[in-house]
MARVO-842278 format. One record per atom (N, C-alpha, C, O, CB): residue in one letter; y, z, x; residue number from 1; chain. Coordinates in nm, 3 decimals. Each point is the difference from the previous one (the first is absolute). Glycine has a CB too. Layout:
// residues N
+------+---------+---------+---------+-----+------+
! code !       v !       w !       u ! pos ! unit !
+------+---------+---------+---------+-----+------+
!    a !       Y !       Z !       X ! NUM !    A !
...
+------+---------+---------+---------+-----+------+
This chain:
// residues 86
+------+---------+---------+---------+-----+------+
! code !       v !       w !       u ! pos ! unit !
+------+---------+---------+---------+-----+------+
!    m !  -7.447 !  -1.961 !   3.460 !   1 !    A !
!    m !   0.038 !  -0.128 !   0.049 !   1 !    A !
!    m !   0.164 !  -0.007 !  -0.042 !   1 !    A !
!    m !   0.045 !   0.045 !  -0.106 !   1 !    A !
!    m !  -0.308 !  -0.163 !   0.079 !   1 !    A !
!    a !   0.332 !   0.060 !   0.121 !   2 !    A !
!    a !   0.116 !   0.041 !  -0.100 !   2 !    A !
!    a !   0.038 !  -0.180 !  -0.028 !   2 !    A !
!    a !  -0.038 !  -0.103 !   0.055 !   2 !    A !
!    a !   0.156 !   0.406 !   0.063 !   2 !    A !
!    n !  -0.019 !  -0.273 !  -0.237 !   3 !    A !
!    n !   0.068 !  -0.170 !  -0.094 !   3 !    A !
!    n !   0.035 !  -0.075 !   0.112 !   3 !    A !
!    n !  -0.006 !   0.034 !   0.118 !   3 !    A !
!    n !   0.142 !   0.047 !  -0.349 !   3 !    A !
!    r !  -0.100 !  -0.187 !   0.181 !   4 !    A !
!    r !   0.029 !  -0.113 !   0.049 !   4 !    A !
!    r !   0.171 !   0.047 !   0.085 !   4 !    A !
!    r !   0.019 !  -0.003 !   0.122 !   4 !    A !
!    r !  -0.197 !  -0.167 !  -0.347 !   4 !    A !
!    r !   0.288 !   0.213 !   0.112 !   5 !    A !
!    r !   0.104 !   0.045 !   0.055 !   5 !    A !
!    r !  -0.039 !   0.108 !   0.116 !   5 !    A !
!    r !   0.030 !  -0.046 !   0.111 !   5 !    A !
!    r !   0.094 !  -0.012 !  -0.334 !   5 !    A !
!    t !  -0.157 !   0.130 !   0.227 !   6 !    A !
!    t !  -0.046 !   0.111 !   0.150 !   6 !    A !
!    t !  -0.017 !  -0.044 !   0.076 !   6 !    A !
!    t !   0.064 !   0.021 !   0.103 !   6 !    A !
!    t !  -0.152 !   0.105 !  -0.157 !   6 !    A !
!    l !  -0.042 !  -0.243 !   0.043 !   7 !    A !
!    l !  -0.023 !  -0.040 !   0.145 !   7 !    A !
!    l !   0.089 !  -0.088 !   0.023 !   7 !    A !
!    l !  -0.037 !  -0.041 !   0.110 !   7 !    A !
!    l !  -0.183 !   0.076 !  -0.097 !   7 !    A !
!    k !   0.326 !  -0.102 !  -0.044 !   8 !    A !
!    k !   0.143 !  -0.108 !   0.069 !   8 !    A !
!    k !   0.039 !   0.083 !   0.029 !   8 !    A !
!    k !  -0.013 !   0.006 !   0.122 !   8 !    A !
!    k !   0.086 !  -0.186 !  -0.221 !   8 !    A !
!    k !  -0.005 !   0.296 !   0.046 !   9 !    A !
!    k !   0.084 !   0.111 !   0.084 !   9 !    A !
!    k !  -0.077 !   0.031 !   0.117 !   9 !    A !
!    k !   0.044 !  -0.044 !   0.106 !   9 !    A !
!    k !   0.061 !   0.153 !  -0.303 !   9 !    A !
!    e !  -0.181 !  -0.060 !   0.198 !  10 !    A !
!    e !  -0.081 !   0.015 !   0.131 !  10 !    A !
!    e !   0.009 !  -0.097 !   0.091 !  10 !    A !
!    e !   0.046 !   0.017 !   0.113 !  10 !    A !
!    e !  -0.188 !   0.090 !  -0.225 !  10 !    A !
!    i !   0.098 !  -0.218 !   0.067 !  11 !    A !
!    i !   0.027 !  -0.102 !   0.119 !  11 !    A !
!    i !   0.142 !  -0.023 !   0.026 !  11 !    A !
!    i !   0.026 !  -0.016 !   0.119 !  11 !    A !
!    i !  -0.230 !  -0.100 !  -0.172 !  11 !    A !
!    n !   0.287 !   0.111 !  -0.014 !  12 !    A !
!    n !   0.159 !   0.012 !   0.039 !  12 !    A !
!    n !   0.055 !   0.061 !   0.086 !  12 !    A !
!    n !   0.075 !  -0.046 !   0.086 !  12 !    A !
!    n !  -0.062 !   0.026 !  -0.248 !  12 !    A !
!    a !  -0.056 !   0.163 !   0.140 !  13 !    A !
!    a !   0.037 !   0.075 !   0.088 !  13 !    A !
!    a !  -0.074 !   0.008 !   0.124 !  13 !    A !
!    a !   0.065 !   0.051 !   0.091 !  13 !    A !
!    a !   0.020 !   0.044 !  -0.267 !  13 !    A !
!    l !  -0.147 !  -0.114 !   0.193 !  14 !    A !
!    l !  -0.100 !  -0.012 !   0.114 !  14 !    A !
!    l !   0.080 !  -0.160 !   0.085 !  14 !    A !
!    l !   0.067 !   0.011 !   0.102 !  14 !    A !
!    l !  -0.347 !   0.127 !  -0.266 !  14 !    A !
!    v !   0.261 !  -0.237 !   0.115 !  15 !    A !
!    v !   0.092 !  -0.129 !   0.045 !  15 !    A !
!    v !   0.140 !   0.036 !   0.022 !  15 !    A !
!    v !   0.045 !  -0.021 !   0.112 !  15 !    A !
!    v !  -0.182 !  -0.133 !  -0.244 !  15 !    A !
!    f !   0.205 !   0.199 !   0.052 !  16 !    A !
!    f !   0.160 !  -0.003 !   0.034 !  16 !    A !
!    f !   0.017 !   0.137 !   0.118 !  16 !    A !
!    f !   0.104 !   0.007 !   0.066 !  16 !    A !
!    f !  -0.010 !  -0.112 !  -0.357 !  16 !    A !
!    d !  -0.216 !   0.220 !   0.313 !  17 !    A !
!    d !   0.050 !   0.101 !   0.096 !  17 !    A !
!    d !  -0.057 !  -0.090 !   0.122 !  17 !    A !
!    d !   0.051 !   0.018 !   0.111 !  17 !    A !
!    d !  -0.057 !   0.245 !  -0.252 !  17 !    A !
!    i !  -0.076 !  -0.340 !   0.130 !  18 !    A !
!    i !  -0.080 !  -0.075 !   0.150 !  18 !    A !
!    i !   0.123 !  -0.119 !   0.014 !  18 !    A !
!    i !   0.004 !  -0.023 !   0.121 !  18 !    A !
!    i !  -0.338 !   0.050 !  -0.168 !  18 !    A !
!    i !   0.393 !  -0.076 !   0.008 !  19 !    A !
!    i !   0.112 !  -0.125 !  -0.014 !  19 !    A !
!    i !   0.173 !   0.089 !  -0.009 !  19 !    A !
!    i !   0.102 !  -0.064 !   0.027 !  19 !    A !
!    i !  -0.319 !  -0.136 !  -0.204 !  19 !    A !
!    d !   0.220 !   0.286 !   0.152 !  20 !    A !
!    d !   0.090 !   0.108 !   0.071 !  20 !    A !
!    d !  -0.003 !   0.059 !   0.147 !  20 !    A !
!    d !   0.109 !   0.029 !   0.048 !  20 !    A !
!    d !  -0.121 !   0.020 !  -0.268 !  20 !    A !
!    e !  -0.075 !  -0.032 !   0.279 !  21 !    A !
!    e !  -0.002 !   0.103 !   0.108 !  21 !    A !
!    e !  -0.014 !  -0.156 !   0.091 !  21 !    A !
!    e !   0.107 !  -0.035 !   0.049 !  21 !    A !
!    e !  -0.239 !   0.341 !  -0.138 !  21 !    A !
!    c !   0.018 !  -0.396 !   0.114 !  22 !    A !
!    c !   0.062 !  -0.139 !   0.024 !  22 !    A !
!    c !   0.143 !  -0.034 !   0.050 !  22 !    A !
!    c !   0.054 !  -0.002 !   0.110 !  22 !    A !
!    c !  -0.204 !  -0.026 !  -0.276 !  22 !    A !
!    l !   0.183 !   0.005 !   0.051 !  23 !    A !
!    l !   0.179 !   0.002 !   0.031 !  23 !    A !
!    l !   0.057 !   0.132 !   0.089 !  23 !    A !
!    l !   0.095 !  -0.003 !   0.079 !  23 !    A !
!    l !  -0.059 !  -0.116 !  -0.335 !  23 !    A !
!    y !  -0.088 !   0.192 !   0.236 !  24 !    A !
!    y !   0.044 !   0.075 !   0.131 !  24 !    A !
!    y !   0.009 !   0.002 !   0.088 !  24 !    A !
!    y !   0.096 !   0.021 !   0.074 !  24 !    A !
!    y !  -0.122 !   0.034 !  -0.130 !  24 !    A !
!    l !  -0.133 !  -0.090 !   0.078 !  25 !    A !
!    l !  -0.042 !  -0.010 !   0.132 !  25 !    A !
!    l !   0.073 !  -0.143 !   0.100 !  25 !    A !
!    l !  -0.007 !  -0.011 !   0.122 !  25 !    A !
!    l !  -0.233 !   0.145 !  -0.241 !  25 !    A !
!    q !   0.319 !  -0.249 !   0.006 !  26 !    A !
!    q !   0.039 !  -0.067 !   0.014 !  26 !    A !
!    q !   0.152 !   0.006 !   0.066 !  26 !    A !
!    q !   0.047 !  -0.071 !   0.089 !  26 !    A !
!    q !  -0.234 !   0.027 !  -0.244 !  26 !    A !
!    e !   0.245 !   0.144 !   0.085 !  27 !    A !
!    e !   0.138 !   0.005 !   0.056 !  27 !    A !
!    e !   0.027 !   0.071 !   0.114 !  27 !    A !
!    e !   0.100 !  -0.024 !   0.067 !  27 !    A !
!    e !  -0.043 !  -0.001 !  -0.267 !  27 !    A !
!    h !  -0.149 !   0.123 !   0.233 !  28 !    A !
!    h !   0.005 !   0.096 !   0.078 !  28 !    A !
!    h !  -0.078 !  -0.024 !   0.186 !  28 !    A !
!    h !   0.041 !   0.046 !   0.106 !  28 !    A !
!    h !  -0.033 !   0.086 !  -0.390 !  28 !    A !
!    h !  -0.141 !  -0.230 !   0.250 !  29 !    A !
!    h !  -0.090 !  -0.064 !   0.077 !  29 !    A !
!    h !  -0.003 !  -0.102 !   0.013 !  29 !    A !
!    h !  -0.113 !  -0.034 !  -0.035 !  29 !    A !
!    h !   0.026 !   0.149 !   0.008 !  29 !    A !
!    d !   0.176 !  -0.252 !   0.078 !  30 !    A !
!    d !   0.029 !  -0.144 !   0.040 !  30 !    A !
!    d !  -0.127 !   0.007 !   0.037 !  30 !    A !
!    d !  -0.050 !  -0.091 !  -0.065 !  30 !    A !
!    d !   0.295 !   0.035 !   0.136 !  30 !    A !
!    d !  -0.350 !   0.116 !   0.007 !  31 !    A !
!    d !  -0.110 !  -0.085 !   0.059 !  31 !    A !
!    d !  -0.122 !   0.015 !  -0.100 !  31 !    A !
!    d !  -0.113 !  -0.037 !   0.030 !  31 !    A !
!    d !   0.194 !   0.072 !   0.229 !  31 !    A !
!    k !  -0.045 !   0.029 !  -0.397 !  32 !    A !
!    k !  -0.090 !   0.031 !  -0.079 !  32 !    A !
!    k !   0.006 !  -0.092 !  -0.125 !  32 !    A !
!    k !  -0.073 !   0.008 !  -0.099 !  32 !    A !
!    k !   0.077 !   0.220 !   0.200 !  32 !    A !
!    v !   0.129 !  -0.347 !  -0.073 !  33 !    A !
!    v !  -0.002 !  -0.023 !  -0.149 !  33 !    A !
!    v !  -0.080 !  -0.117 !  -0.061 !  33 !    A !
!    v !  -0.014 !  -0.023 !  -0.120 !  33 !    A !
!    v !   0.230 !   0.122 !   0.138 !  33 !    A !
!    h !  -0.284 !  -0.195 !   0.128 !  34 !    A !
!    h !  -0.114 !  -0.086 !  -0.061 !  34 !    A !
!    h !  -0.085 !   0.030 !  -0.120 !  34 !    A !
!    h !  -0.007 !  -0.046 !  -0.114 !  34 !    A !
!    h !   0.002 !   0.000 !   0.327 !  34 !    A !
!    d !  -0.099 !   0.209 !  -0.098 !  35 !    A !
!    d !  -0.121 !   0.050 !  -0.038 !  35 !    A !
!    d !   0.062 !   0.073 !  -0.154 !  35 !    A !
!    d !  -0.088 !   0.018 !  -0.085 !  35 !    A !
!    d !  -0.047 !   0.020 !   0.370 !  35 !    A !
!    a !   0.247 !  -0.005 !  -0.315 !  36 !    A !
!    a !   0.066 !   0.024 !  -0.125 !  36 !    A !
!    a !   0.025 !  -0.081 !  -0.119 !  36 !    A !
!    a !   0.015 !   0.058 !  -0.108 !  36 !    A !
!    a !   0.060 !   0.053 !   0.256 !  36 !    A !
!    e !  -0.070 !  -0.225 !  -0.144 !  37 !    A !
!    e !   0.000 !  -0.132 !  -0.066 !  37 !    A !
!    e !  -0.082 !  -0.026 !  -0.015 !  37 !    A !
!    e !  -0.022 !  -0.051 !  -0.110 !  37 !    A !
!    e !   0.148 !  -0.017 !   0.159 !  37 !    A !
!    a !  -0.244 !   0.081 !   0.053 !  38 !    A !
!    a !  -0.127 !  -0.095 !  -0.013 !  38 !    A !
!    a !  -0.071 !   0.125 !  -0.117 !  38 !    A !
!    a !  -0.081 !  -0.020 !  -0.090 !  38 !    A !
!    a !   0.045 !  -0.147 !   0.394 !  38 !    A !
!    l !   0.104 !   0.302 !  -0.260 !  39 !    A !
!    l !  -0.106 !   0.076 !  -0.141 !  39 !    A !
!    l !   0.039 !   0.016 !  -0.147 !  39 !    A !
!    l !  -0.064 !   0.022 !  -0.103 !  39 !    A !
!    l !  -0.005 !   0.120 !   0.277 !  39 !    A !
!    i !   0.241 !  -0.169 !  -0.133 !  40 !    A !
!    i !   0.015 !  -0.011 !  -0.191 !  40 !    A !
!    i !  -0.003 !  -0.110 !  -0.044 !  40 !    A !
!    i !   0.022 !  -0.015 !  -0.120 !  40 !    A !
!    i !   0.111 !   0.171 !   0.089 !  40 !    A !
!    e !  -0.163 !  -0.274 !   0.121 !  41 !    A !
!    e !  -0.071 !  -0.121 !  -0.045 !  41 !    A !
!    e !  -0.141 !   0.011 !  -0.084 !  41 !    A !
!    e !  -0.014 !  -0.034 !  -0.117 !  41 !    A !
!    e !   0.129 !  -0.055 !   0.326 !  41 !    A !
!    e !  -0.231 !   0.155 !  -0.108 !  42 !    A !
!    e !  -0.154 !   0.053 !  -0.050 !  42 !    A !
!    e !   0.102 !   0.121 !  -0.108 !  42 !    A !
!    e !   0.042 !  -0.048 !  -0.105 !  42 !    A !
!    e !  -0.288 !   0.019 !   0.384 !  42 !    A !
!    v !   0.266 !   0.118 !  -0.260 !  43 !    A !
!    v !  -0.002 !   0.074 !  -0.180 !  43 !    A !
!    v !   0.033 !  -0.081 !  -0.109 !  43 !    A !
!    v !  -0.078 !  -0.006 !  -0.095 !  43 !    A !
!    v !   0.158 !   0.209 !   0.175 !  43 !    A !
!    v !   0.037 !  -0.272 !  -0.079 !  44 !    A !
!    v !   0.017 !  -0.089 !  -0.095 !  44 !    A !
!    v !  -0.033 !  -0.092 !  -0.065 !  44 !    A !
!    v !   0.040 !  -0.037 !  -0.111 !  44 !    A !
!    v !   0.036 !   0.103 !   0.183 !  44 !    A !
!    m !  -0.194 !  -0.128 !   0.036 !  45 !    A !
!    m !  -0.065 !  -0.071 !  -0.047 !  45 !    A !
!    m !  -0.184 !   0.108 !  -0.089 !  45 !    A !
!    m !  -0.075 !  -0.036 !  -0.090 !  45 !    A !
!    m !   0.255 !  -0.189 !   0.317 !  45 !    A !
!    v !  -0.179 !   0.285 !  -0.187 !  46 !    A !
!    v !  -0.080 !   0.061 !  -0.022 !  46 !    A !
!    v !   0.028 !   0.074 !  -0.157 !  46 !    A !
!    v !  -0.081 !  -0.029 !  -0.088 !  46 !    A !
!    v !   0.037 !   0.026 !   0.362 !  46 !    A !
!    y !   0.187 !   0.123 !  -0.319 !  47 !    A !
!    y !   0.048 !  -0.016 !  -0.103 !  47 !    A !
!    y !  -0.001 !  -0.072 !  -0.101 !  47 !    A !
!    y !  -0.037 !   0.025 !  -0.114 !  47 !    A !
!    y !   0.100 !   0.048 !   0.233 !  47 !    A !
!    n !   0.007 !  -0.227 !  -0.045 !  48 !    A !
!    n !  -0.057 !  -0.102 !  -0.161 !  48 !    A !
!    n !  -0.115 !  -0.034 !   0.007 !  48 !    A !
!    n !  -0.006 !  -0.100 !  -0.073 !  48 !    A !
!    n !   0.186 !  -0.014 !   0.026 !  48 !    A !
!    e !  -0.290 !   0.135 !   0.095 !  49 !    A !
!    e !  -0.163 !  -0.046 !  -0.051 !  49 !    A !
!    e !  -0.029 !   0.108 !  -0.083 !  49 !    A !
!    e !  -0.043 !  -0.020 !  -0.113 !  49 !    A !
!    e !  -0.060 !  -0.101 !   0.322 !  49 !    A !
!    l !   0.132 !   0.294 !  -0.141 !  50 !    A !
!    l !  -0.016 !   0.081 !  -0.131 !  50 !    A !
!    l !   0.037 !  -0.008 !  -0.106 !  50 !    A !
!    l !  -0.064 !  -0.029 !  -0.100 !  50 !    A !
!    l !   0.053 !   0.126 !   0.206 !  50 !    A !
!    i !   0.130 !  -0.069 !  -0.095 !  51 !    A !
!    i !   0.094 !  -0.056 !  -0.098 !  51 !    A !
!    i !  -0.009 !  -0.083 !  -0.177 !  51 !    A !
!    i !   0.021 !   0.020 !  -0.119 !  51 !    A !
!    i !   0.036 !  -0.026 !   0.383 !  51 !    A !
!    e !  -0.120 !  -0.130 !  -0.132 !  52 !    A !
!    e !  -0.070 !  -0.105 !  -0.129 !  52 !    A !
!    e !  -0.156 !   0.063 !  -0.035 !  52 !    A !
!    e !  -0.043 !   0.028 !  -0.112 !  52 !    A !
!    e !   0.175 !  -0.287 !   0.214 !  52 !    A !
!    r !  -0.182 !   0.268 !  -0.010 !  53 !    A !
!    r !  -0.103 !   0.052 !  -0.062 !  53 !    A !
!    r !  -0.036 !   0.088 !  -0.094 !  53 !    A !
!    r !  -0.107 !  -0.013 !  -0.059 !  53 !    A !
!    r !   0.099 !  -0.050 !   0.212 !  53 !    A !
!    i !   0.093 !   0.165 !  -0.179 !  54 !    A !
!    i !   0.028 !   0.114 !  -0.081 !  54 !    A !
!    i !   0.019 !  -0.055 !  -0.144 !  54 !    A !
!    i !  -0.060 !   0.020 !  -0.105 !  54 !    A !
!    i !   0.169 !   0.116 !   0.302 !  54 !    A !
!    n !   0.026 !  -0.232 !  -0.152 !  55 !    A !
!    n !   0.024 !  -0.091 !  -0.165 !  55 !    A !
!    n !  -0.102 !  -0.037 !  -0.031 !  55 !    A !
!    n !  -0.034 !   0.048 !  -0.108 !  55 !    A !
!    n !   0.225 !  -0.144 !   0.121 !  55 !    A !
!    k !  -0.288 !   0.004 !   0.048 !  56 !    A !
!    k !  -0.140 !  -0.044 !  -0.067 !  56 !    A !
!    k !  -0.071 !   0.036 !  -0.006 !  56 !    A !
!    k !  -0.102 !  -0.058 !  -0.037 !  56 !    A !
!    k !   0.116 !  -0.046 !   0.055 !  56 !    A !
!    g !  -0.006 !   0.251 !   0.023 !  57 !    A !
!    g !  -0.144 !   0.126 !  -0.071 !  57 !    A !
!    g !  -0.031 !   0.006 !  -0.138 !  57 !    A !
!    g !   0.085 !   0.017 !  -0.088 !  57 !    A !
!    g !  -0.020 !   0.147 !   0.243 !  57 !    A !
!    k !  -0.165 !  -0.174 !  -0.170 !  58 !    A !
!    k !  -0.029 !   0.027 !  -0.163 !  58 !    A !
!    k !  -0.064 !   0.165 !  -0.051 !  58 !    A !
!    k !   0.025 !   0.050 !  -0.110 !  58 !    A !
!    k !  -0.092 !  -0.341 !   0.116 !  58 !    A !
!    n !  -0.025 !   0.362 !   0.111 !  59 !    A !
!    n !  -0.018 !   0.139 !  -0.036 !  59 !    A !
!    n !  -0.038 !   0.064 !   0.152 !  59 !    A !
!    n !   0.011 !  -0.037 !   0.117 !  59 !    A !
!    n !  -0.100 !  -0.007 !  -0.396 !  59 !    A !
!    k !   0.051 !   0.135 !   0.224 !  60 !    A !
!    k !  -0.036 !   0.131 !   0.084 !  60 !    A !
!    k !  -0.036 !  -0.056 !   0.160 !  60 !    A !
!    k !   0.058 !   0.039 !   0.102 !  60 !    A !
!    k !  -0.172 !   0.106 !  -0.339 !  60 !    A !
!    a !   0.016 !  -0.234 !   0.233 !  61 !    A !
!    a !  -0.040 !  -0.016 !   0.143 !  61 !    A !
!    a !   0.100 !  -0.127 !   0.062 !  61 !    A !
!    a !  -0.050 !  -0.064 !   0.093 !  61 !    A !
!    a !  -0.226 !   0.152 !  -0.147 !  61 !    A !
!    d !   0.343 !  -0.107 !   0.032 !  62 !    A !
!    d !   0.106 !  -0.072 !   0.018 !  62 !    A !
!    d !   0.103 !   0.036 !   0.086 !  62 !    A !
!    d !   0.024 !  -0.051 !   0.110 !  62 !    A !
!    d !  -0.084 !  -0.003 !  -0.297 !  62 !    A !
!    f !   0.119 !   0.141 !   0.133 !  63 !    A !
!    f !   0.074 !   0.142 !   0.043 !  63 !    A !
!    f !  -0.085 !   0.073 !   0.087 !  63 !    A !
!    f !   0.061 !   0.036 !   0.101 !  63 !    A !
!    f !   0.058 !  -0.009 !  -0.314 !  63 !    A !
!    s !  -0.190 !  -0.007 !   0.211 !  64 !    A !
!    s !  -0.046 !   0.102 !   0.105 !  64 !    A !
!    s !  -0.046 !  -0.081 !   0.098 !  64 !    A !
!    s !  -0.028 !   0.089 !   0.082 !  64 !    A !
!    s !  -0.036 !   0.096 !  -0.224 !  64 !    A !
!    s !   0.024 !  -0.320 !   0.214 !  65 !    A !
!    s !   0.005 !  -0.083 !   0.055 !  65 !    A !
!    s !   0.116 !  -0.047 !   0.109 !  65 !    A !
!    s !  -0.019 !  -0.048 !   0.112 !  65 !    A !
!    s !  -0.119 !   0.039 !  -0.305 !  65 !    A !
!    v !   0.267 !   0.038 !   0.125 !  66 !    A !
!    v !   0.131 !  -0.025 !   0.022 !  66 !    A !
!    v !   0.027 !   0.158 !   0.049 !  66 !    A !
!    v !   0.082 !  -0.009 !   0.091 !  66 !    A !
!    v !  -0.021 !  -0.214 !  -0.280 !  66 !    A !
!    r !  -0.089 !   0.333 !   0.172 !  67 !    A !
!    r !   0.055 !   0.125 !   0.082 !  67 !    A !
!    r !  -0.078 !   0.029 !   0.067 !  67 !    A !
!    r !   0.016 !   0.111 !   0.053 !  67 !    A !
!    r !   0.101 !  -0.027 !  -0.175 !  67 !    A !
!    n !  -0.233 !  -0.157 !   0.155 !  68 !    A !
!    n !  -0.116 !   0.055 !   0.107 !  68 !    A !
!    n !   0.048 !  -0.102 !   0.091 !  68 !    A !
!    n !  -0.031 !   0.034 !   0.115 !  68 !    A !
!    n !  -0.201 !   0.064 !  -0.248 !  68 !    A !
!    e !   0.295 !  -0.212 !   0.131 !  69 !    A !
!    e !   0.031 !  -0.071 !   0.075 !  69 !    A !
!    e !   0.189 !   0.013 !   0.051 !  69 !    A !
!    e !   0.055 !  -0.065 !   0.090 !  69 !    A !
!    e !  -0.302 !  -0.067 !  -0.207 !  69 !    A !
!    f !   0.308 !   0.230 !   0.029 !  70 !    A !
!    f !   0.084 !   0.006 !  -0.010 !  70 !    A !
!    f !   0.033 !   0.111 !   0.152 !  70 !    A !
!    f !   0.092 !  -0.019 !   0.081 !  70 !    A !
!    f !  -0.106 !  -0.072 !  -0.374 !  70 !    A !
!    y !  -0.087 !   0.205 !   0.299 !  71 !    A !
!    y !  -0.008 !   0.115 !   0.060 !  71 !    A !
!    y !  -0.022 !  -0.044 !   0.150 !  71 !    A !
!    y !   0.064 !   0.046 !   0.094 !  71 !    A !
!    y !  -0.152 !   0.087 !  -0.308 !  71 !    A !
!    e !  -0.016 !  -0.236 !   0.224 !  72 !    A !
!    e !  -0.058 !  -0.061 !   0.137 !  72 !    A !
!    e !   0.134 !  -0.075 !   0.051 !  72 !    A !
!    e !   0.040 !   0.043 !   0.108 !  72 !    A !
!    e !  -0.321 !  -0.087 !  -0.181 !  72 !    A !
!    k !   0.338 !  -0.033 !   0.030 !  73 !    A !
!    k !   0.137 !  -0.036 !   0.010 !  73 !    A !
!    k !   0.074 !   0.093 !   0.116 !  73 !    A !
!    k !   0.011 !  -0.003 !   0.123 !  73 !    A !
!    k !  -0.018 !  -0.072 !  -0.385 !  73 !    A !
!    s !   0.052 !   0.156 !   0.155 !  74 !    A !
!    s !   0.081 !   0.087 !   0.020 !  74 !    A !
!    s !  -0.006 !   0.076 !   0.132 !  74 !    A !
!    s !   0.078 !   0.016 !   0.093 !  74 !    A !
!    s !  -0.080 !  -0.020 !  -0.324 !  74 !    A !
!    e !  -0.163 !   0.057 !   0.195 !  75 !    A !
!    e !   0.017 !   0.035 !   0.175 !  75 !    A !
!    e !  -0.031 !  -0.104 !   0.106 !  75 !    A !
!    e !   0.005 !  -0.002 !   0.123 !  75 !    A !
!    e !  -0.076 !   0.225 !  -0.183 !  75 !    A !
!    l !   0.045 !  -0.293 !  -0.016 !  76 !    A !
!    l !   0.047 !  -0.162 !   0.183 !  76 !    A !
!    l !   0.098 !   0.018 !   0.063 !  76 !    A !
!    l !   0.020 !   0.029 !   0.118 !  76 !    A !
!    l !  -0.064 !  -0.235 !  -0.209 !  76 !    A !
!    f !   0.155 !   0.172 !  -0.065 !  77 !    A !
!    f !   0.182 !  -0.022 !   0.028 !  77 !    A !
!    f !  -0.003 !   0.110 !   0.079 !  77 !    A !
!    f !  -0.015 !  -0.024 !   0.120 !  77 !    A !
!    f !   0.151 !  -0.075 !  -0.342 !  77 !    A !
!    s !  -0.124 !   0.244 !   0.183 !  78 !    A !
!    s !   0.009 !   0.144 !   0.070 !  78 !    A !
!    s !  -0.033 !   0.001 !   0.143 !  78 !    A !
!    s !   0.089 !   0.034 !   0.077 !  78 !    A !
!    s !  -0.154 !   0.068 !  -0.286 !  78 !    A !
!    e !  -0.072 !  -0.141 !   0.265 !  79 !    A !
!    e !   0.001 !   0.019 !   0.123 !  79 !    A !
!    e !   0.078 !  -0.141 !   0.074 !  79 !    A !
!    e !   0.037 !   0.001 !   0.118 !  79 !    A !
!    e !  -0.266 !   0.172 !  -0.152 !  79 !    A !
!    k !   0.241 !  -0.265 !  -0.038 !  80 !    A !
!    k !   0.085 !  -0.128 !   0.048 !  80 !    A !
!    k !   0.125 !   0.061 !   0.032 !  80 !    A !
!    k !   0.030 !   0.015 !   0.118 !  80 !    A !
!    k !  -0.135 !  -0.203 !  -0.263 !  80 !    A !
!    l !   0.192 !   0.230 !   0.042 !  81 !    A !
!    l !   0.124 !   0.064 !   0.034 !  81 !    A !
!    l !  -0.020 !   0.102 !   0.101 !  81 !    A !
!    l !   0.040 !  -0.031 !   0.112 !  81 !    A !
!    l !   0.043 !  -0.012 !  -0.331 !  81 !    A !
!    n !  -0.113 !   0.107 !   0.211 !  82 !    A !
!    n !  -0.063 !   0.145 !   0.075 !  82 !    A !
!    n !   0.012 !  -0.089 !   0.196 !  82 !    A !
!    n !   0.071 !   0.028 !   0.097 !  82 !    A !
!    n !  -0.328 !   0.115 !  -0.379 !  82 !    A !
!    a !   0.154 !  -0.246 !   0.263 !  83 !    A !
!    a !   0.017 !  -0.081 !   0.117 !  83 !    A !
!    a !   0.112 !  -0.078 !   0.049 !  83 !    A !
!    a !   0.011 !  -0.045 !   0.113 !  83 !    A !
!    a !  -0.204 !   0.046 !  -0.166 !  83 !    A !
!    i !   0.281 !  -0.013 !  -0.050 !  84 !    A !
!    i !   0.140 !  -0.098 !   0.086 !  84 !    A !
!    i !   0.086 !   0.119 !  -0.029 !  84 !    A !
!    i !   0.104 !  -0.057 !  -0.036 !  84 !    A !
!    i !  -0.115 !  -0.249 !  -0.016 !  84 !    A !
!    s !   0.034 !   0.426 !   0.044 !  85 !    A !
!    s !   0.054 !   0.130 !   0.019 !  85 !    A !
!    s !  -0.018 !   0.017 !   0.126 !  85 !    A !
!    s !   0.101 !  -0.008 !   0.070 !  85 !    A !
!    s !  -0.135 !   0.098 !  -0.272 !  85 !    A !
!    v !  -0.074 !  -0.066 !   0.258 !  86 !    A !
!    v !   0.025 !   0.045 !   0.140 !  86 !    A !
!    v !   0.041 !  -0.101 !   0.109 !  86 !    A !
!    v !   0.020 !   0.039 !   0.116 !  86 !    A !
!    v !  -0.179 !   0.125 !  -0.179 !  86 !    A !
+------+---------+---------+---------+-----+------+
């Protein structure tokens, strides 16, 4: 299991990659602006929730549950991003 710092870095990397791709879509595809904005809002909400749970976490089980949810959400966000990109 990774420590708190590593888990935060992994979450940050994914969130910023998704936001970057959404911003690209907004700049280059006028018809995708609304969908990209909605995805950005959803990603930021999940990011805030996960970081809050990490900060409140006390033991290995807390971090494990955050990591599992992070992987589930990352797959969901990737699917949504792919759907928008088409």
